VOGUBA-640279 format. One record per atom (N, C-alpha, C): residue in three letters; x, y, z. Coordinates in steps of 0.05 Angstrom, whole numbers, padded with zeros to 5 digits, always signed. Atoms other than C-alpha are relative to their C-alpha. Layout:
AlaXYZ...
# end
This chain:
Met-00015-00010+00022Met-00052-00619-00180Met-00015+00006-00025Val+00017-00008+00025Val-00076-00580-00243Val+00013-00012-00023Thr-00008+00012+00019Thr-00067-00616-00306Thr-00013+00011-00022Gln+00005-00011+00021Gln-00080-00595-00377Gln-00032-00007-00007Ser+00025+00013+00002Ser-00146-00640-00376Ser-00018+00015+00023Thr+00017-00006-00022Thr-00170-00602-00314Thr-00019+00024-00008Pro+00019-00022+00011Pro-00235-00560-00330Pro+00006+00031+00010Ala-00005-00029-00006Ala-00229-00482-00330Ala-00013+00001+00026Arg+00012-00013-00024Arg-00247-00451-00263Arg-00015+00026-00011Ala+00019-00022+00008Ala-00305-00401-00271Ala+00008+00022+00019Val-00005-00022-00016Val-00283-00334-00246Val-00017+00025-00007Phe+00016-00025+00011Phe-00330-00272-00244Phe+00012+00024+00012Phe-00006-00030-00014Phe-00312-00195-00235Phe-00027+00015+00001Val+00026-00014-00003Val-00376-00161-00210Val+00007+00022+00013Ser-00002-00026-00010Ser-00383-00091-00196Ser-00025+00016-00003Asp+00024-00019+00008Asp-00436-00034-00190Asp+00008+00022-00022Gly-00009-00017+00025Gly-00396+00005-00244Gly+00008-00019-00026Thr-00013+00014+00025Thr-00351-00019-00301Thr+00007-00023+00004Ala-00017+00026-00007Ala-00319-00077-00267Ala+00030+00006-00009Ile-00028+00003+00010Ile-00250-00050-00288Ile+00018-00004+00027Thr-00015+00008-00029Thr-00226-00045-00214Thr+00000-00029+00010Ala+00001+00026-00007Ala-00251-00110-00200Ala+00017-00021-00017Glu-00015+00014+00021Glu-00218-00140-00265Glu+00028+00004+00011Thr-00027-00011-00010Thr-00153-00102-00244Thr+00011-00017+00023Leu-00009+00010-00031Leu-00148-00125-00172Leu-00004-00029-00001Gly+00001+00030+00002Gly-00175-00196-00186Gly+00022-00011-00012Ser-00019+00009+00019Ser-00127-00207-00243Ser+00027+00001+00012Ala-00022+00002-00012Ala-00071-00181-00203Ala+00008-00022+00022Leu-00003+00026-00021Leu-00087-00239-00149Leu+00010-00028-00017Leu+00001+00029+00016Leu-00097-00293-00206Leu+00029-00003-00010Val-00025-00005+00020Val-00031-00269-00241Val+00016-00024+00016Ser-00021+00016-00018Ser+00005-00315-00183Ser-00010-00025-00006Phe+00008+00028+00004Phe-00033-00381-00207Phe-00003-00004-00027Pro+00003+00000+00031Pro-00013-00386-00279Pro-00006-00027-00010Ser+00001+00032+00013Ser-00018-00464-00283Ser-00031-00008+00003Val+00028+00008-00003Val-00098-00456-00266Val-00012+00009-00023Pro+00015-00013+00025Pro-00143-00452-00325Pro-00021+00012+00009Leu+00025-00016-00009Leu-00195-00400-00321Leu-00017+00006-00017Glu+00018-00009+00015Glu-00257-00383-00349Glu-00011+00026+00010Arg+00004-00027-00008Arg-00268-00306-00341Arg-00029+00015-00011His+00019-00013+00003His-00334-00269-00335His-00004+00023+00014Thr+00002-00027-00013Thr-00348-00196-00325Thr-00029+00009+00005Ile+00032-00011-00004Ile-00417-00172-00296Ile+00004+00031+00010Pro+00000-00027-00008Pro-00416-00097-00293Pro-00025+00012+00010Phe+00024-00017-00005Phe-00471-00046-00267Phe-00020-00019+00014Val+00017+00014-00022Val-00494-00091-00210Val-00012+00021+00020Asp+00008-00023-00013Asp-00530-00032-00184Asp-00029-00002+00011Ser+00024+00001-00013Ser-00600-00057-00160Ser-00003-00031+00006Pro+00010+00031-00013Pro-00632-00120-00128Pro-00003-00020-00028Ala+00002+00018+00027Ala-00654-00144-00198Ala+00026-00005-00016Ala-00026+00006+00011Ala-00581-00138-00226Ala+00012-00018+00015Ala-00015+00018-00014Ala-00556-00172-00168Ala-00017-00025+00000Ala+00015+00025+00002Ala-00605-00229-00175Ala+00007-00014-00024Glu-00005+00013+00022Glu-00587-00238-00245Glu+00027-00009+00000Ala-00027+00012-00002Ala-00512-00240-00228Ala+00002-00027+00018Val-00002+00026-00014Val-00526-00294-00175Val-00011-00021-00018Ala+00010+00023+00017Ala-00565-00335-00226Ala+00021-00008-00020Leu-00024+00008+00017Leu-00504-00331-00273Leu+00024-00016+00015Ile-00021+00011-00013Ile-00456-00349-00222Ile-00015-00028+00012Ala+00009+00029-00007Ala-00501-00410-00198Ala-00002-00017-00024Ala-00004+00018+00024Ala-00506-00434-00268Ala+00027-00006-00008Ala-00027+00013+00006Ala-00431-00439-00273Ala+00004-00022+00025Arg-00005+00016-00022Arg-00430-00471-00204Arg-00013-00026-00010Ala+00012+00029+00008Ala-00479-00529-00235Ala+00017-00009-00024Gly-00012+00013+00022Gly-00431-00534-00293Gly-00008+00007-00026Ala+00011-00011+00026Ala-00470-00494-00346Ala-00006+00029+00007Pro-00012+00002+00024Pro-00462-00452-00387Pro+00033-00002-00003Thr-00029+00000+00003Thr-00388-00453-00373Thr+00008-00030+00004Ala-00011+00028-00003Ala-00342-00515-00373Ala+00012-00003+00031Ala-00008+00000-00027Ala-00327-00504-00298Ala-00007-00026+00012Ala+00006+00028-00012Ala-00320-00567-00257Ala-00021+00003+00018Pro+00024+00001-00018Pro-00386-00581-00214Pro+00010+00002+00027Asp-00009+00000-00027Asp-00341-00592-00153Asp+00020+00022+00011Ala-00019-00023-00006Ala-00301-00526-00159Ala-00017+00027-00005Pro+00021-00025+00003Pro-00343-00465-00141Pro+00013+00021-00014Pro-00012-00022+00010Pro-00332-00404-00180Pro+00012+00018+00018Leu-00003-00029-00013Leu-00294-00344-00153Leu-00009+00016-00011Val+00012-00023+00007Val-00325-00284-00149Val+00017+00022+00011Phe-00018-00026-00007Phe-00282-00214-00147Phe-00022+00021-00001Ser+00022-00022-00003Ser-00333-00160-00122Ser+00012+00027+00012Thr-00004-00029-00012Thr-00326-00085-00113Thr-00033+00015-00002Ile+00028-00014-00003Ile-00398-00071-00101Ile-00002+00016+00028Arg-00004-00019-00024Arg-00403-00012-00052Arg-00025-00003+00019Asp+00023-00003-00016Asp-00476-00018-00029Asp-00001-00025+00016Leu+00001+00019-00021Leu-00484-00060+00035Leu-00018-00023-00009Ala+00024+00014+00012Ala-00547-00092+00012Ala+00002-00017-00020Leu-00010+00015+00024Leu-00523-00114-00055Leu+00023-00018+00004Arg-00022+00014-00006Arg-00459-00138-00028Arg-00011-00027+00013Gln+00011+00023-00017Gln-00497-00187+00017Gln-00013-00019-00021Gln+00016+00019+00020Gln-00540-00213-00039Gln+00017-00012-00018Val-00017+00018+00016Val-00483-00230-00084Val+00017-00018+00021Ala-00015+00015-00016Ala-00444-00257-00027Ala-00013-00032+00004Ala+00019+00025-00006Ala-00506-00310-00020Ala+00005-00018-00024Ala-00006+00014+00027Ala-00482-00337-00091Ala+00015-00028+00006Pro-00014+00025-00004Pro-00459-00412-00091Pro+00029+00003-00016Ala-00022-00004+00013Ala-00390-00390-00101Ala+00021+00011+00026Ile-00018-00010-00021Ile-00327-00365-00061Ile+00003+00028-00008Val+00005-00029+00002Val-00340-00291-00059Val+00024+00016+00015Ile-00024-00017-00011Ile-00279-00244-00049Ile-00008+00029-00001Asp+00010-00027-00002Asp-00305-00177-00027Asp+00031+00020-00006Leu-00023-00019+00001Leu-00248-00127-00052Leu-00003+00023+00010Leu+00001-00024-00008Leu-00275-00070-00022Leu-00010+00000+00029Gly+00011-00001-00021Gly-00318-00085+00038Gly+00018+00002+00030Gly-00018-00005-00026Gly-00265-00094+00096Gly+00014+00027-00002His-00016-00021+00009His-00226-00038+00062His-00016+00026+00007Leu+00017-00020-00006Leu-00284+00010+00068Leu+00001+00008+00028Arg+00005-00004-00030Arg-00292-00002+00141Arg+00032+00012+00011Glu-00026-00006-00006Glu-00216+00011+00150Glu+00004+00033-00010Val-00002-00024+00011Val-00222+00078+00110Val-00022+00019+00016Glu+00017-00016-00018Glu-00282+00101+00150Glu+00009+00003+00030Ala-00007-00003-00026Ala-00248+00088+00214Ala+00023+00022+00001Ala-00020-00018+00005Ala-00187+00130+00186Ala-00007+00028-00005Leu+00010-00026+00004Leu-00226+00186+00161Leu-00023+00011+00016Gly+00018-00013-00021Gly-00279+00191+00215Gly-00028+00004-00012Val+00025-00010+00013Val-00334+00191+00164Val-00011-00025-00013Ser+00014+00024+00009Ser-00386+00135+00143Ser-00001+00004-00031Ala+00001-00001+00024Ala-00382+00116+00071Ala-00027+00002-00015Gln+00026-00001+00014Gln-00438+00136+00022Gln-00007-00027-00017Pro+00013+00021+00017Pro-00482+00079-00006Pro-00004+00008-00024Gly+00008-00004+00029Gly-00491+00066-00077Gly+00023+00001-00017Arg-00020-00001+00020Arg-00451+00073-00138Arg+00012+00029-00001Gly-00014-00024+00005Gly-00396+00126-00146Gly-00012+00020-00021Thr+00004-00015+00022Thr-00412+00186-00187Thr+00015+00024-00006Val-00015-00025+00004Val-00382+00248-00219Val-00016+00021+00014His+00016-00021-00018His-00403+00295-00164His+00014+00024+00001Ser-00008-00027-00008Ser-00356+00351-00163Ser+00016+00010-00023Leu-00020-00010+00020Leu-00317+00398-00206Leu+00025-00012-00005Gly-00026+00013+00003Gly-00251+00364-00196Gly-00002-00025-00014Asp+00007+00029+00011Asp-00280+00298-00210Asp-00008+00003-00034Leu+00012-00008+00029Leu-00312+00326-00276Leu+00026+00010-00016Asp-00024-00004+00018Asp-00245+00358-00299Asp+00016-00021-00005Arg-00017+00027+00004Arg-00208+00292-00285Arg-00015-00019-00023Tyr+00014+00013+00022Tyr-00262+00260-00329Tyr+00007+00009-00022His-00004-00012+00028His-00256+00304-00386His+00031-00005-00009Glu-00032-00002+00009Glu-00178+00302-00382Glu+00003-00032-00009Arg-00007+00029+00009Arg-00182+00226-00388Arg-00014-00010-00027Met+00016+00004+00026Met-00232+00227-00442Met+00015+00008-00026Trp-00019-00010+00019Trp-00186+00275-00481Trp+00024-00019-00004Ala-00032+00018+00005Ala-00124+00227-00467Ala-00012-00026-00019Ile+00008+00022+00019Ile-00166+00170-00501Ile-00002+00009-00025Glu+00000-00011+00030Glu-00182+00210-00562Glu+00028+00006-00012Tyr-00024-00005+00009Tyr-00113+00230-00566Tyr+00015-00028-00008Ala-00011+00025+00003Ala-00088+00159-00559Ala-00011-00015-00028Ile+00010+00011+00023Ile-00135+00135-00615Ile+00011+00013-00024Glu-00006-00018+00024Glu-00114+00194-00663Glu+00031-00011-00007His-00028+00005+00004His-00039+00176-00652His+00007-00027+00004Asp-00005+00032-00001Asp-00046+00100-00652Asp+00021-00008-00027Asp-00018+00008+00022Asp+00013+00068-00694Asp+00006+00022-00022Gly-00011-00026+00017Gly+00038+00133-00720Gly-00017+00014-00022Gln+00017-00009+00018Gln-00026+00150-00756Gln-00005+00034-00003Ser+00000-00026+00006Ser-00020+00223-00740Ser+00024+00010+00018Leu-00022-00014-00013Leu+00037+00265-00721Leu-00005+00030+00012Arg+00011-00029-00003Arg-00006+00328-00705Arg+00004+00000+00033Ala-00001-00008-00028Ala+00010+00357-00633Ala+00015-00021+00014Leu-00016+00022-00014Leu+00061+00305-00618Leu+00014+00011+00024Asp-00012-00013-00022Asp+00092+00355-00568Asp-00017-00001+00026Arg+00015-00002-00022Arg+00034+00348-00526Arg+00001-00032+00016Ala-00003+00021-00009Ala+00044+00277-00511Ala+00017-00004+00026Gln-00020+00006-00021Gln+00072+00255-00441Gln+00019-00021-00004Val-00020+00018+00010Val+00102+00194-00470Val-00005-00010-00026Val-00004+00012+00028Val+00116+00165-00539Val+00008-00027+00000Leu-00003+00028+00001Leu+00113+00090-00542Leu+00009-00007-00025Ile-00016+00013+00026Ile+00161+00059-00598Ile+00003-00025+00007Ala-00006+00029+00003Ala+00165-00013-00617Ala-00001-00011-00029Pro+00005+00012+00031Pro+00167-00059-00678Pro-00028-00011+00003Ser+00027+00005-00003Ser+00098-00081-00695Ser-00010-00025+00016Arg+00015+00021-00015Arg+00055-00124-00650Arg+00016-00010+00030Cys-00012+00004-00028Cys+00097-00111-00587Cys-00013+00008+00023Gly+00016-00009-00027Gly+00039-00085-00542Gly+00000+00026-00002Lys+00004-00023-00004Lys+00038-00015-00561Lys-00027+00013+00002Thr+00027-00009-00002Thr-00035-00003-00574Thr-00012-00009+00029Pro+00017+00008-00027Pro-00064-00038-00513Pro+00010+00020+00021Thr-00008-00019-00023Thr-00013-00006-00468Thr-00008+00030-00001Ser+00007-00028+00004Ser-00028+00064-00497Ser-00026+00002+00013Met+00028-00005-00011Met-00104+00055-00487Met-00004-00006+00030Tyr+00001+00004-00027Tyr-00095+00029-00418Tyr+00007+00025+00018Leu-00006-00021-00010Leu-00056+00086-00397Leu-00017+00026-00006Ala+00018-00020+00002Ala-00104+00131-00426Ala-00027+00002+00011Leu+00023+00008-00014Leu-00165+00100-00400Leu+00002+00001+00032Gln-00007+00009-00028Gln-00140+00080-00331Gln+00014+00024+00018His-00018-00021-00009His-00091+00142-00317His-00001+00026-00011Gly+00001-00026+00016Gly-00107+00197-00365Gly+00025+00010-00011Val-00028-00010+00010Val-00037+00197-00392Val-00005+00001-00030Val-00001-00009+00026Val-00030+00229-00457Val+00018-00013-00015Val-00020+00020+00012Val+00004+00174-00499Val-00002-00002-00033Ala-00002+00007+00031Ala+00023+00170-00576Ala+00018-00023+00001Asn-00019+00020+00010Asn+00053+00107-00604Asn+00003-00002-00026Tyr-00012+00005+00026Tyr+00097+00095-00664Tyr+00017-00017-00009Pro-00013+00032+00003Pro+00117+00032-00698Pro+00029+00009-00012Leu-00024+00002+00013Leu+00191+00019-00715Leu-00003-00019-00020Thr+00009+00015+00023Thr+00186-00007-00784Thr+00025-00010-00013Asp-00022+00014+00015Asp+00230-00051-00830Asp+00013+00025-00016Asp-00011-00019+00016Asp+00236+00016-00870Asp+00017+00019+00012Asp-00022-00019-00019Asp+00270+00052-00813Asp+00022-00016+00001Leu-00023+00019-00003Leu+00318-00008-00800Leu+00015+00000-00027Arg-00017-00001+00022Arg+00339-00005-00878Arg+00013+00026-00006Ala-00008-00026+00002Ala+00342+00070-00875Ala+00027+00004+00016Asp-00020-00006-00020Asp+00393+00067-00813Asp+00006-00025+00010Pro-00007+00028-00016Pro+00417-00004-00799Pro+00013+00002+00026Thr-00013-00005-00024Thr+00459+00024-00745Thr-00013+00009+00023Gly+00013-00015-00017Gly+00409+00060-00710Gly+00012+00028+00010Ala-00014-00023-00012Ala+00451+00122-00706Ala-00018+00023+00005Gln+00025-00024-00002Gln+00390+00168-00715Gln-00026-00011+00003Leu+00030+00011-00004Leu+00323+00163-00693Leu-00016+00008-00024Pro+00014-00006+00027Pro+00267+00159-00746Pro-00005+00033+00007Leu+00007-00035+00001Leu+00254+00240-00765Leu-00020+00003+00019Pro+00026-00014-00017Pro+00186+00248-00731Pro+00006-00001+00029Leu-00005+00003-00026Leu+00214+00224-00669Leu+00025+00017+00018Arg-00026-00016-00006Arg+00282+00264-00660Arg-00009+00025+00019Pro+00005-00021-00022Pro+00244+00327-00627Pro-00008-00010+00029His+00011+00009-00024His+00216+00283-00574His+00011-00021+00014Ala-00020+00020-00016Ala+00272+00241-00553Ala+00000-00009+00024Ala+00003+00002-00025Ala+00263+00257-00482Ala-00026-00013+00011Arg+00022+00013-00009Arg+00196+00227-00481Arg-00008-00028-00012Leu+00006+00031+00011Leu+00205+00158-00515Leu+00004-00017+00020Phe-00006+00025-00011Phe+00197+00095-00484Phe-00004-00023-00017Gly-00005+00022+00020Gly+00212+00028-00519Gly-00013-00026+00009Leu+00015+00023-00006Leu+00176-00034-00521Leu+00023-00025-00021Thr-00008+00017+00009Thr+00211-00100-00544Thr-00012-00031+00005Ala+00014+00021-00006Ala+00193-00172-00545Ala+00018-00028-00008Asn-00017+00027+00009Asn+00224-00247-00554Asn-00010-00005-00029Pro+00002+00004+00029Pro+00231-00257-00629Pro-00021-00026-00006Gln+00018+00028+00004Gln+00198-00331-00626Gln-00030+00011+00004Arg+00032-00003-00002Arg+00133-00307-00592Arg-00004+00025-00017Leu+00006-00025+00016Leu+00134-00238-00632Leu-00008-00015-00028Ser+00006+00019+00025Ser+00132-00290-00695Ser-00027-00011+00004Gln+00032+00017-00003Gln+00073-00331-00666Gln-00023+00024+00000Val+00021-00023+00000Val+00033-00263-00651Val-00006+00012-00032Arg+00005-00010+00024Arg+00048-00239-00720Arg-00011-00020-00021Ser+00007+00020+00017Ser+00033-00304-00755Ser-00030-00004-00002Ala+00028-00007-00001Ala-00037-00297-00729Ala-00011+00019-00016Arg+00010-00019+00024Arg-00048-00240-00774Arg+00010-00003-00024Arg-00010+00002+00028Arg-00004-00253-00828Arg+00016-00024-00003Pro-00016+00028-00002Pro+00013-00332-00831Pro+00018-00002-00025Asp-00017+00005+00021Asp+00070-00353-00873Asp+00016+00023-00016Ser-00009-00024+00013Ser+00095-00281-00891Ser+00027+00005+00014Ala-00023-00004-00005Ala+00163-00257-00888Ala-00001+00021+00024Tyr+00000-00019-00023Tyr+00136-00200-00837Tyr-00004-00023+00026Ala+00001+00020-00021Ala+00121-00262-00787Ala+00024-00019+00003Ser-00021+00018-00005Ser+00182-00298-00799Ser+00018+00000+00027Val-00021-00006-00030Val+00230-00311-00734Val+00023+00017-00010Ala-00024-00017+00010Ala+00287-00281-00779Ala-00006+00027+00003Gln+00004-00029+00010Gln+00251-00217-00795Gln-00004+00013+00032Cys+00010-00009-00030Cys+00222-00213-00720Cys+00027+00004+00014Thr-00026-00002-00015Thr+00296-00225-00693Thr+00012+00026-00012Arg-00016-00020+00012Arg+00326-00174-00738Arg-00014+00028+00004Glu+00011-00023-00010Glu+00274-00117-00720Glu+00004+00005+00028Val-00005-00001-00027Val+00278-00134-00648Val+00028+00012+00008Arg-00029-00007-00004Arg+00355-00131-00646Arg+00006+00028-00007Trp-00004-00028+00006Trp+00350-00067-00684Trp-00009+00022+00019Ala+00013-00018-00021Ala+00305-00034-00633Ala+00012-00001+00021Glu-00014-00003-00023Glu+00342-00057-00578Glu+00024+00017+00000Ala-00021-00010+00007Ala+00405-00027-00606Ala-00003+00030-00002Leu+00013-00029+00003Leu+00364+00036-00621Leu-00002+00009+00029Tyr+00002-00008-00031Tyr+00345+00040-00546Tyr+00026+00006+00013Ala-00027-00003-00017Ala+00417+00030-00517Ala+00011+00024-00015Arg-00012-00018+00008Arg+00445+00080-00566Arg-00010+00029+00009His+00010-00025-00003His+00397+00134-00551His-00010+00005+00031Gly+00006-00002-00032Gly+00388+00121-00473Gly-00034+00001+00003Ile+00032+00002-00004Ile+00312+00103-00485Ile-00005-00018+00022Pro+00014+00022-00019Pro+00281+00066-00425Pro-00019-00020-00015His+00012+00022+00016His+00251+00004-00451His-00010-00026+00023Leu+00008+00031-00016Leu+00221-00066-00425Leu-00010-00023-00018Asp+00011+00022+00014Asp+00207-00133-00453Asp-00027-00005+00004Ser+00023+00003-00002Ser+00136-00142-00462Ser-00012-00028-00006Thr+00008+00029+00005Thr+00131-00216-00476Thr-00014-00012+00023Asp+00015+00017-00025Asp+00111-00242-00403Asp-00018+00020+00014Arg+00011-00021-00016Arg+00083-00176-00381Arg-00031+00004-00002Ser+00027-00007+00006Ser+00009-00160-00371Ser+00005+00034-00003Val+00003-00028+00009Val-00012-00090-00400Val+00002+00015+00031Glu-00002-00014-00027Glu-00022-00067-00323Glu+00030+00000+00005Glu-00026-00004-00012Glu+00050-00086-00306Glu+00018+00016-00019Met-00015-00015+00012Met+00077-00051-00365Met-00008+00035+00005Ala+00014-00027-00010Ala+00032+00012-00348Ala+00016+00008+00023Ala-00014-00005-00026Ala+00064+00009-00279Ala+00027+00014-00007Val-00030-00006+00012Val+00136+00015-00309Val-00003+00022-00013Ile-00002-00029+00020Ile+00119+00068-00356Ile-00008+00026+00023Leu+00006-00023-00019Leu+00087+00110-00301Leu+00020+00007+00022Ala-00029+00001-00015Ala+00147+00096-00256Ala+00022+00025-00012Thr-00022-00012+00015Thr+00191+00125-00311Thr-00010+00028-00003Leu+00010-00026+00005Leu+00145+00184-00320Leu+00005+00017+00027Arg+00000-00010-00028Arg+00147+00202-00243Arg+00029+00005+00004Arg-00026-00005-00003Arg+00224+00197-00243Arg+00012+00024-00023Arg-00004-00026+00020Arg+00226+00248-00310Arg-00007+00022+00016Ser+00013-00023-00011Ser+00183+00293-00274Ser+00018+00008+00025Thr-00015-00013-00025Thr+00229+00295-00208Thr+00021+00007-00014Asp-00026-00008+00013Asp+00293+00300-00250Asp-00002+00028-00014Glu+00005-00022+00014Glu+00260+00357-00289Glu-00005+00022+00018Glu+00007-00017-00019Glu+00239+00392-00227Glu+00027+00010+00013Ala-00024-00008-00016Ala+00309+00387-00194Ala+00018+00016-00020Leu-00016-00015+00021Leu+00342+00418-00257Leu-00013+00026+00002Ser+00014-00031+00008Ser+00292+00476-00260Ser+00006+00017+00022
# end
């Protein structure tokens, strides 16, 4: 049984690349165990025997109870997405429970394609990959420029415009969509000024009106939102439960009035929210194709 006094279990995400895939897949499995305290560590670019040896040393230190708070009788969990067989085997020898997220699946894909997997790290090796890379980098630049309504330039190029009261998760969701999926995202805050200007939500804020078909809303539990805001501005009217409740209820009424798809971000990870938004984009694309 896990209690509040249980030491955190060390978890390592190890990869020969950025470790984003290891973190995403590993976290998708760990989300099913919310009661287990975890101490997460990411080790990217394990692409040489020396780097693998260093990773094993860090994992062994956690196994011994230092430098982490992991219990010495609870071996670390290691989620690995290393492609090179020799490096995978080197990391697998660590004193831990090593979960190879690619190894078995690579064999299945080899059998399906009738081609052996190439050893070593993945690289940008073709024009198609390079084009996708540049598209993703442009999407990230766009998301940064259009974060929190900072810019309205070329808003018509956004595939989706996230709208929500402050601190509901617009920025991390936008950045995740751009970085991981190359989605062109802007996000725009629904402010108290918008609420006072139109308490009924009869009209969208002026900058959003031409883009109503591409809006997606976020909301949150007012009590939780108050806690998040209090970390930024403690004891402020902005962070009060009353203010958060007023803004959230107004945003929800706005979404309902204008048929804007939306979700509650309170208990959802960025990955979950991104998946819902991507599904919405696919449905919109299908609907537009059917009408054309």
